[in-house]
TORPA-4810 file (N, C-alpha, C, O; in nm, 3 decimals):
<nodes>
NODE_1_10.634_6.091_10.078_10.757_6.098_10.155_10.800_6.243_10.177_10.826_6.283_10.290_M
NODE_2_10.807_6.322_10.069_10.850_6.461_10.081_10.748_6.542_10.161_10.786_6.632_10.236_M
NODE_3_10.621_6.510_10.145_10.518_6.582_10.218_10.531_6.558_10.368_10.511_6.650_10.448_R
NODE_4_10.565_6.437_10.406_10.583_6.405_10.548_10.704_6.480_10.605_10.699_6.530_10.717_A
NODE_5_10.811_6.487_10.528_10.930_6.561_10.572_10.896_6.710_10.584_10.936_6.776_10.681_V
NODE_6_10.824_6.761_10.487_10.784_6.902_10.490_10.700_6.932_10.614_10.721_7.034_10.679_H
NODE_7_10.606_6.845_10.646_10.522_6.864_10.764_10.603_6.859_10.893_10.578_6.936_10.985_R
NODE_8_10.700_6.770_10.899_10.782_6.760_11.020_10.867_6.885_11.038_10.879_6.938_11.148_R
NODE_9_10.927_6.932_10.929_11.011_7.052_10.937_10.926_7.173_10.971_10.963_7.253_11.057_V
NODE_10_10.812_7.187_10.906_10.723_7.300_10.933_10.672_7.296_11.077_10.667_7.399_11.144_T
NODE_11_10.634_7.179_11.123_10.588_7.165_11.261_10.697_7.197_11.361_10.671_7.258_11.465_G
NODE_12_10.819_7.157_11.330_10.932_7.187_11.419_10.955_7.338_11.425_10.971_7.394_11.533_Y
NODE_13_10.958_7.403_11.309_10.982_7.548_11.306_10.869_7.624_11.373_10.893_7.721_11.446_L
NODE_14_10.746_7.582_11.350_10.631_7.647_11.412_10.637_7.632_11.565_10.603_7.725_11.638_W
NODE_15_10.679_7.517_11.611_10.691_7.493_11.754_10.801_7.573_11.820_10.795_7.598_11.941_G
NODE_16_10.901_7.614_11.743_11.011_7.693_11.799_10.973_7.839_11.820_11.041_7.909_11.895_R
NODE_17_10.866_7.887_11.755_10.825_8.026_11.772_10.762_8.046_11.909_10.686_7.961_11.956_L
NODE_18_10.793_8.158_11.974_10.728_8.185_12.102_10.580_8.220_12.082_10.539_8.261_11.973_P
NODE_19_10.503_8.203_12.188_10.361_8.239_12.183_10.346_8.390_12.185_10.430_8.457_12.246_E
NODE_20_10.249_8.447_12.124_10.155_8.395_12.026_10.225_8.375_11.891_10.284_8.467_11.836_P
NODE_21_10.217_8.253_11.842_10.296_8.214_11.724_10.259_8.292_11.598_10.348_8.327_11.520_R
NODE_22_10.133_8.319_11.577_10.094_8.390_11.455_10.151_8.531_11.452_10.191_8.579_11.346_I
NODE_23_10.156_8.597_11.566_10.213_8.732_11.573_10.362_8.727_11.542_10.413_8.809_11.467_I
NODE_24_10.432_8.630_11.600_10.575_8.619_11.575_10.605_8.576_11.432_10.706_8.616_11.375_H
NODE_25_10.517_8.495_11.373_10.536_8.458_11.232_10.520_8.580_11.143_10.596_8.597_11.048_A
NODE_26_10.423_8.666_11.172_10.406_8.789_11.095_10.524_8.884_11.115_10.567_8.951_11.021_L
NODE_27_10.576_8.888_11.237_10.692_8.973_11.262_10.816_8.920_11.188_10.895_8.998_11.135_M
NODE_28_10.831_8.788_11.184_10.941_8.730_11.105_10.929_8.770_10.959_11.028_8.806_10.895_L
NODE_29_10.807_8.762_10.907_10.784_8.799_10.768_10.821_8.946_10.745_10.888_8.979_10.648_W
NODE_30_10.777_9.035_10.836_10.805_9.178_10.821_10.955_9.208_10.830_11.008_9.287_10.751_A
NODE_31_11.025_9.146_10.926_11.170_9.168_10.939_11.242_9.115_10.815_11.338_9.175_10.769_W
NODE_32_11.196_9.002_10.762_11.257_8.947_10.641_11.240_9.039_10.521_11.333_9.057_10.442_G
NODE_33_11.121_9.097_10.507_11.097_9.192_10.397_11.188_9.314_10.414_11.246_9.361_10.316_I
NODE_34_11.200_9.364_10.536_11.287_9.479_10.562_11.433_9.447_10.528_11.502_9.529_10.468_L
NODE_35_11.479_9.329_10.566_11.617_9.290_10.533_11.635_9.281_10.383_11.739_9.323_10.330_A
NODE_36_11.537_9.228_10.313_11.546_9.220_10.167_11.548_9.356_10.101_11.623_9.378_10.006_G
NODE_37_11.467_9.448_10.151_11.466_9.584_10.097_11.601_9.651_10.123_11.652_9.723_10.037_I
NODE_38_11.658_9.628_10.240_11.789_9.686_10.270_11.898_9.633_10.179_11.982_9.710_10.131_G
NODE_39_11.898_9.503_10.155_11.998_9.444_10.064_11.979_9.500_9.923_12.076_9.533_9.855_V
NODE_40_11.855_9.511_9.879_11.827_9.567_9.747_11.872_9.713_9.739_11.923_9.756_9.636_L
NODE_41_11.854_9.789_9.848_11.897_9.929_9.848_12.049_9.942_9.846_12.101_10.039_9.792_A
NODE_42_12.120_9.845_9.903_12.267_9.849_9.898_12.316_9.811_9.758_12.405_9.876_9.703_V
NODE_43_12.257_9.708_9.701_12.301_9.658_9.569_12.265_9.756_9.459_12.346_9.784_9.370_V
NODE_44_12.143_9.808_9.463_12.095_9.897_9.357_12.010_10.008_9.419_11.887_10.001_9.416_S
NODE_45_12.075_10.112_9.474_11.997_10.218_9.538_11.916_10.296_9.435_11.961_10.314_9.322_P
NODE_46_11.799_10.343_9.473_11.719_10.423_9.381_11.792_10.551_9.342_11.859_10.613_9.426_P
NODE_47_11.781_10.590_9.218_11.849_10.710_9.171_11.799_10.835_9.243_11.875_10.929_9.264_Q
NODE_48_11.672_10.836_9.280_11.618_10.954_9.350_11.687_10.975_9.484_11.708_11.089_9.526_S
NODE_49_11.722_10.867_9.552_11.790_10.878_9.681_11.940_10.899_9.660_12.000_10.985_9.724_V
NODE_50_11.998_10.820_9.572_12.143_10.827_9.550_12.186_10.963_9.496_12.292_11.014_9.534_S
NODE_51_12.106_11.022_9.408_12.141_11.153_9.354_12.129_11.261_9.460_12.202_11.360_9.456_A
NODE_52_12.039_11.243_9.552_12.014_11.345_9.654_12.117_11.342_9.766_12.165_11.447_9.809_E
NODE_53_12.153_11.223_9.815_12.242_11.214_9.932_12.380_11.157_9.899_12.468_11.157_9.985_I
NODE_54_12.399_11.110_9.779_12.528_11.055_9.740_12.534_10.905_9.760_12.456_10.849_9.837_G
NODE_55_12.626_10.841_9.691_12.632_10.694_9.698_12.675_10.640_9.834_12.630_10.532_9.873_P
NODE_56_12.760_10.711_9.907_12.805_10.662_10.037_12.690_10.658_10.138_12.669_10.557_10.205_L
NODE_57_12.618_10.769_10.149_12.507_10.773_10.244_12.393_10.682_10.200_12.320_10.629_10.284_L
NODE_58_12.377_10.662_10.069_12.276_10.568_10.019_12.313_10.425_10.060_12.226_10.345_10.094_A
NODE_59_12.442_10.393_10.056_12.486_10.260_10.100_12.467_10.244_10.251_12.430_10.136_10.298_A
NODE_60_12.493_10.350_10.327_12.471_10.344_10.472_12.322_10.327_10.500_12.284_10.251_10.590_I
NODE_61_12.238_10.397_10.425_12.093_10.385_10.441_12.047_10.241_10.419_11.974_10.185_10.501_W
NODE_62_12.090_10.181_10.309_12.053_10.042_10.282_12.110_9.946_10.384_12.045_9.848_10.422_G
NODE_63_12.232_9.973_10.429_12.295_9.886_10.529_12.221_9.891_10.663_12.208_9.789_10.730_S
NODE_64_12.174_10.008_10.700_12.099_10.019_10.825_11.967_9.944_10.817_11.926_9.879_10.913_M
NODE_65_11.901_9.952_10.702_11.776_9.877_10.685_11.803_9.726_10.688_11.731_9.651_10.753_L
NODE_66_11.908_9.682_10.617_11.940_9.540_10.615_11.982_9.491_10.753_11.940_9.384_10.797_A
NODE_67_12.064_9.569_10.822_12.107_9.532_10.956_11.988_9.525_11.051_11.978_9.433_11.133_L
NODE_68_11.899_9.621_11.041_11.780_9.620_11.125_11.695_9.496_11.100_11.645_9.435_11.195_G
NODE_69_11.678_9.459_10.973_11.600_9.340_10.941_11.663_9.213_10.992_11.594_9.126_11.047_G
NODE_70_11.793_9.200_10.975_11.863_9.079_11.021_11.862_9.071_11.174_11.839_8.963_11.229_V
NODE_71_11.885_9.183_11.241_11.882_9.181_11.387_11.741_9.149_11.439_11.725_9.080_11.539_L
NODE_72_11.640_9.201_11.370_11.503_9.169_11.409_11.472_9.021_11.394_11.409_8.960_11.480_G
NODE_73_11.518_8.963_11.283_11.500_8.819_11.263_11.571_8.738_11.371_11.513_8.645_11.428_L
NODE_74_11.694_8.775_11.399_11.770_8.703_11.501_11.708_8.720_11.640_11.709_8.628_11.721_L
NODE_75_11.655_8.839_11.665_11.593_8.864_11.795_11.470_8.778_11.818_11.449_8.728_11.929_G
NODE_76_11.389_8.761_11.715_11.270_8.678_11.731_11.307_8.531_11.740_11.255_8.458_11.825_I
NODE_77_11.398_8.487_11.655_11.433_8.344_11.654_11.509_8.303_11.780_11.492_8.191_11.828_L
NODE_78_11.591_8.392_11.833_11.670_8.356_11.951_11.600_8.391_12.082_11.643_8.350_12.189_S
NODE_79_11.492_8.469_12.072_11.416_8.517_12.189_11.497_8.612_12.276_11.469_8.628_12.394_R
NODE_80_11.598_8.673_12.218_11.673_8.778_12.286_11.613_8.910_12.241_11.643_8.960_12.133_W
NODE_81_11.530_8.967_12.324_11.455_9.085_12.283_11.545_9.207_12.269_11.510_9.299_12.195_W
NODE_82_11.660_9.210_12.337_11.750_9.323_12.323_11.811_9.327_12.183_11.845_9.435_12.133_W
NODE_83_11.825_9.211_12.119_11.874_9.207_11.981_11.769_9.266_11.887_11.801_9.342_11.795_V
NODE_84_11.645_9.231_11.911_11.537_9.287_11.829_11.526_9.437_11.850_11.498_9.512_11.756_E
NODE_85_11.547_9.481_11.972_11.543_9.626_12.000_11.655_9.697_11.924_11.633_9.807_11.871_R
NODE_86_11.773_9.638_11.917_11.881_9.697_11.837_11.843_9.703_11.690_11.878_9.798_11.620_A
NODE_87_11.771_9.600_11.643_11.722_9.601_11.505_11.622_9.713_11.481_11.621_9.773_11.374_G
NODE_88_11.539_9.741_11.580_11.444_9.851_11.568_11.518_9.983_11.555_11.482_10.067_11.472_I
NODE_89_11.622_10.002_11.636_11.699_10.127_11.629_11.768_10.141_11.493_11.770_10.250_11.436_Y
NODE_90_11.825_10.033_11.442_11.891_10.039_11.311_11.789_10.067_11.201_11.816_10.147_11.111_A
NODE_91_11.673_10.002_11.207_11.570_10.025_11.105_11.517_10.168_11.112_11.491_10.230_11.009_A
NODE_92_11.501_10.221_11.233_11.456_10.360_11.247_11.559_10.459_11.194_11.524_10.561_11.136_L
NODE_93_11.687_10.429_11.214_11.792_10.515_11.161_11.786_10.517_11.009_11.794_10.624_10.947_T
NODE_94_11.772_10.399_10.948_11.758_10.394_10.802_11.634_10.465_10.753_11.637_10.531_10.649_G
NODE_95_11.525_10.452_10.827_11.401_10.518_10.788_11.415_10.670_10.799_11.365_10.743_10.713_T
NODE_96_11.482_10.717_10.904_11.503_10.862_10.920_11.592_10.917_10.810_11.569_11.028_10.762_L
NODE_97_11.692_10.842_10.768_11.777_10.886_10.656_11.691_10.901_10.531_11.705_10.999_10.458_I
NODE_98_11.604_10.805_10.506_11.517_10.811_10.389_11.420_10.929_10.399_11.402_11.002_10.302_Y
NODE_99_11.359_10.947_10.516_11.259_11.053_10.530_11.320_11.193_10.519_11.253_11.285_10.473_L
NODE_100_11.445_11.209_10.560_11.509_11.339_10.542_11.550_11.364_10.398_11.573_11.478_10.358_T
NODE_101_11.558_11.257_10.320_11.595_11.271_10.179_11.475_11.306_10.093_11.484_11.388_10.002_T
NODE_102_11.363_11.243_10.122_11.246_11.258_10.037_11.172_11.383_10.066_11.070_11.410_10.002_V
</nodes>
């Protein structure tokens, strides 16, 4: 019974992805990882970054990564590519903050 429900839900979600589905599934995975890293950086920023740029900018850094990941996820799921593009800009801003720190 549970296996049948799982297959129906998985099939429904797989069918909702735009073609090519495997590429979009990998992009969903990557945006999800980025969002998770951003949340982790906000909750517990690395001391190497926080000591260098301060707690406020470290929180902004993590927030930009998390925002970029969430916008990327929403962009793929909703098929609004301009939302995903905004996620790319937010993720790049967070990445540039990190690269100027290290």
